[in-house]
LOMARMI-428870 format. One line per field, with one value per residue: residue number from 1; x, y, z of N, C-alpha, C in turn. Coordinates in steps of 0.05 Angstrom, whole numbers, plus 5000, padded with zeros to 4 digits. Atoms other than C-alpha are relative to their C-alpha. Last residue first. Example, Ala and Ser with C-alpha at 12.3 -4.5 7.8 and 13.67 -1.06 7.14 Angstrom:
BEGIN
k [2:1]
nu [4984:5018]
nv [4976:4976]
nw [4999:5000]
cau [5273:5246]
cav [4979:4910]
caw [5143:5156]
cu [4985:5018]
cv [5022:5024]
cw [5014:5000]
***
This chain:
BEGIN
k [128:127:126:125:124:123:122:121:120:119:118:117:116:115:114:113:112:111:110:109:108:107:106:105:104:103:102:101:100:99:98:97:96:95:94:93:92:91:90:89:88:87:86:85:84:83:82:81:80:79:78:77:76:75:74:73:72:71:70:69:68:67:66:65:64:63:62:61:60:59:58:57:56:55:54:53:52:51:50:49:48:47:46:45:44:43:42:41:40:39:38:37:36:35:34:33:32:31:30:29:28:27:26:25:24:23:22:21:20:19:18:17:16:15:14:13:12:11:10:9:8:7:6:5:4:3:2:1]
nu [5009:4983:4989:4971:4988:4975:4982:4974:4997:5022:5007:5021:5025:5007:5014:5027:5021:5016:5011:4986:5013:5008:4976:4991:4972:4986:4972:4983:4988:5011:5021:5021:4990:5013:5014:5021:4990:5010:4977:4987:4971:4987:5006:4991:4972:5000:4987:5020:4995:5023:5007:5020:5023:5016:5010:5026:5006:5026:5018:5025:4999:5027:5005:5012:5009:5010:5028:5018:5005:4975:4996:5019:4991:4976:5008:5014:4981:4983:5015:4986:4972:4995:4996:4973:4997:4985:5001:5003:5002:5007:4979:4987:4992:4985:5016:4985:5017:4984:5017:5028:5016:5026:5020:5024:5025:5009:5002:4977:4975:5001:4996:4972:4984:5006:4987:5012:4991:4985:4978:5009:5005:4979:5008:4978:5012:4987:5009:5008]
nv [5024:5015:5020:5002:5025:5005:4978:5011:4991:5009:4979:4983:5016:5010:4979:4996:5006:5022:5018:5026:5025:5014:5008:5027:4998:5026:4996:5019:5017:5027:5001:4982:4972:4980:4979:4984:4991:4972:4981:5000:4997:5026:5016:4987:5009:5028:5004:5010:4988:4982:4995:5019:4999:4976:4991:4987:4983:5005:5017:4988:4971:4991:4973:4982:4974:4988:4992:5020:5021:5014:5018:5022:5017:5015:5019:5022:5015:5016:5020:5026:4997:4999:4972:4990:4971:4984:4973:4977:4975:4976:4988:4978:5006:5026:5021:5024:5023:5025:5024:4992:5021:5004:5010:5012:4987:4980:4973:4993:5002:4978:4975:4998:4994:4972:4981:4974:4990:4975:5005:5013:5028:5017:5028:5019:5026:5022:5028:5014]
nw [4987:4983:5018:4996:5008:4986:5005:5008:5028:5016:5020:4991:4996:5027:5014:4989:5019:4988:5021:4996:5008:4976:4985:5007:4993:4996:5001:4988:5021:4998:5020:4992:4998:5017:4985:5013:5026:5005:4999:4974:5002:4999:4975:4976:4994:4991:4975:4980:4974:4995:4972:4991:5018:4994:5025:4997:5023:5013:4985:4990:5003:5007:4990:5020:4991:5025:5002:5011:4980:4994:5023:4997:4977:5009:5020:4986:4983:5017:5014:4995:5007:5028:5009:4994:5006:4982:5012:4983:5015:4985:4984:5013:5027:5001:5014:5004:5005:5005:5002:5002:5013:4988:5020:4988:5010:4981:5011:5017:4984:4980:5016:5009:4977:4993:5018:4994:4974:4999:4980:4975:5003:4990:5000:4996:4996:5013:4994:5023]
cau [4942:4954:4920:4875:4806:4757:4702:4664:4598:4573:4641:4642:4682:4736:4735:4752:4810:4864:4911:4948:4929:4959:4999:4935:4904:4837:4787:4713:4675:4630:4647:4688:4729:4704:4749:4782:4848:4826:4870:4818:4773:4702:4666:4699:4690:4615:4625:4573:4619:4589:4654:4655:4691:4738:4763:4803:4860:4883:4956:5007:5079:5080:5151:5152:5200:5213:5255:5319:5366:5394:5323:5312:5376:5358:5288:5314:5365:5314:5262:5309:5291:5217:5216:5191:5121:5112:5061:5080:5072:5091:5091:5043:5020:5015:4996:5022:4996:5024:4997:5024:5092:5131:5204:5255:5321:5382:5410:5435:5386:5326:5346:5355:5287:5253:5289:5269:5289:5248:5227:5160:5186:5180:5140:5150:5102:5135:5099:5134]
cav [4848:4912:4946:4987:5014:5068:5098:5033:5072:5039:5045:4998:4942:4990:5025:4961:4945:4941:4982:5013:5084:5143:5167:5166:5225:5228:5287:5277:5339:5369:5441:5451:5389:5319:5264:5200:5167:5163:5101:5048:5066:5039:5103:5148:5101:5110:5185:5198:5243:5220:5190:5166:5226:5232:5161:5150:5101:5075:5080:5107:5094:5024:4998:4923:4878:4803:4784:4744:4783:4824:4841:4869:4911:4937:4958:4991:5032:5051:5075:5112:5184:5166:5146:5074:5045:4970:4924:4854:4786:4718:4651:4633:4564:4567:4640:4696:4767:4833:4904:4974:4951:5016:5014:5054:5065:5046:5012:4945:4937:4960:4914:4855:4867:4869:4805:4763:4696:4666:4594:4605:4654:4729:4781:4855:4908:4975:5039:5107]
caw [4905:4866:4808:4853:4838:4858:4815:4813:4819:4884:4918:4979:4947:4921:4989:5026:4979:5033:4989:5048:5027:5065:5005:4963:4999:4964:4967:4952:4936:4990:4969:5034:5019:5035:5061:5039:5058:5131:5144:5161:5102:5109:5128:5076:5017:5016:5011:4957:4916:4850:4824:4752:4722:4782:4773:4837:4837:4905:4922:4874:4853:4881:4879:4870:4909:4903:4963:4960:5006:4949:4929:4999:4996:4926:4948:5011:4972:4918:4968:5014:4992:4991:5064:5069:5074:5071:5040:5060:5027:5052:5016:4960:4980:5056:5054:5099:5095:5119:5119:5132:5155:5170:5153:5193:5157:5198:5136:5162:5221:5181:5123:5170:5203:5135:5114:5174:5142:5086:5083:5050:4998:5006:4969:4985:4958:4969:4985:4984]
cu [4972:4985:5018:5009:5029:5011:5027:5020:5026:5003:4977:4990:4977:4974:4992:4984:4972:4977:4985:4989:5017:4989:4993:5025:5013:5029:5014:5030:5020:5009:4987:4976:4976:5013:4985:4988:4980:5012:4992:5022:5013:5031:5015:4997:5010:5027:4999:5012:4980:5002:4977:4990:4977:4975:4981:4992:4972:4997:4975:4984:4975:5000:4973:4996:4988:4987:4993:4971:4979:4998:5026:5003:4982:5010:5023:4991:4986:5020:5018:4987:5016:5029:5008:5003:5028:5002:5013:4999:4996:5000:4989:5022:5016:5010:5016:4981:5018:4980:5018:4981:4971:4985:4974:4980:4976:4975:4994:5000:5024:5026:4999:5005:5029:5016:4995:5013:4988:5009:5018:5021:4991:4992:5024:4989:5022:4984:5016:4993]
cv [4991:4976:4982:4977:4999:4973:4996:5022:4989:5007:4990:5020:5018:4984:4992:5021:5004:4992:4976:4979:4976:4972:4985:4991:4973:5006:4973:5006:4982:4982:4972:5001:5018:5027:5018:5020:5020:5012:5029:5021:5001:5001:4974:4982:5011:4990:4972:4996:4991:5013:5019:5005:4982:5002:5023:5012:5010:5019:4995:4980:5015:5030:5009:5027:5016:5026:5010:5008:4980:4978:4984:4980:4976:4981:4982:4978:4977:4983:4981:4977:4974:5000:5000:5029:5008:5028:5018:5025:5023:5024:5024:5014:5022:4994:4975:4979:4976:4977:4976:4976:5008:4978:4995:4994:4986:5014:5021:5029:5010:5002:5024:5026:5003:5008:5029:5022:5028:5007:5025:4998:4989:4971:4983:4972:4979:4975:4980:4971]
cw [4993:5010:5015:4983:5009:4991:5013:4991:4988:4970:4982:4979:5006:5002:4972:4985:5011:4982:5012:4982:5005:4995:5026:5016:4996:5005:5007:4995:5014:4977:5000:4980:5006:5003:4980:5018:4988:4974:4993:5003:5028:5000:5002:5025:5027:5009:5011:5027:5022:5028:5003:5028:5009:4983:5005:4972:5002:4976:4984:5016:5011:4999:4990:5013:4977:5009:4973:4999:4991:5020:5004:4977:5003:5022:4992:4980:5013:5016:4983:4984:5003:4992:4971:4991:5008:4990:5021:4984:5020:4983:5015:5015:4986:4972:4997:4989:4996:4997:4994:5001:5002:4985:5015:4978:5012:4992:5021:4991:4983:5015:5019:4986:4993:5024:5007:4984:5004:5028:5002:5021:5027:4997:5008:5001:5000:5006:4984:5008]
***
C-alpha cells in the first residue's frame, strides 16, 4: 500500500528508524525536498503492515496519508489510445488482447506523467 509521508525541514531519518525498529522493508517510490514545504516521500509498504508503519511514523512526527488507490482511470472517457503507456516509468498501463487499456494501480507512483499525456483527461490523481 502507498503512504504519502510529509516531514518537516529539520526531520531526522524517520523512514530509516521505522525500518530498523519494525524490520519491515519500505520502498521509497518517490521523494521530494522543498525549502519551504519540507520533505515528502511516497513509499510502498506491505499491506499487512500499513497501519503499524503509519502509526510509527506519526509517532516520530511525520504527517502520513494512506493512499487507497493510485491513478484514477475514467473508463467512460478513455478512448484506449495508449498515450499513457509510453510515458509511464512503472508500466502501470498495457493493452489487453482486445486492445483495451488495462491499469495496474498498485504499480503507480503518482508521478503524473500519464495525466499530462492523456488527450481525453481520462486519468487523474488526487494527490500531490
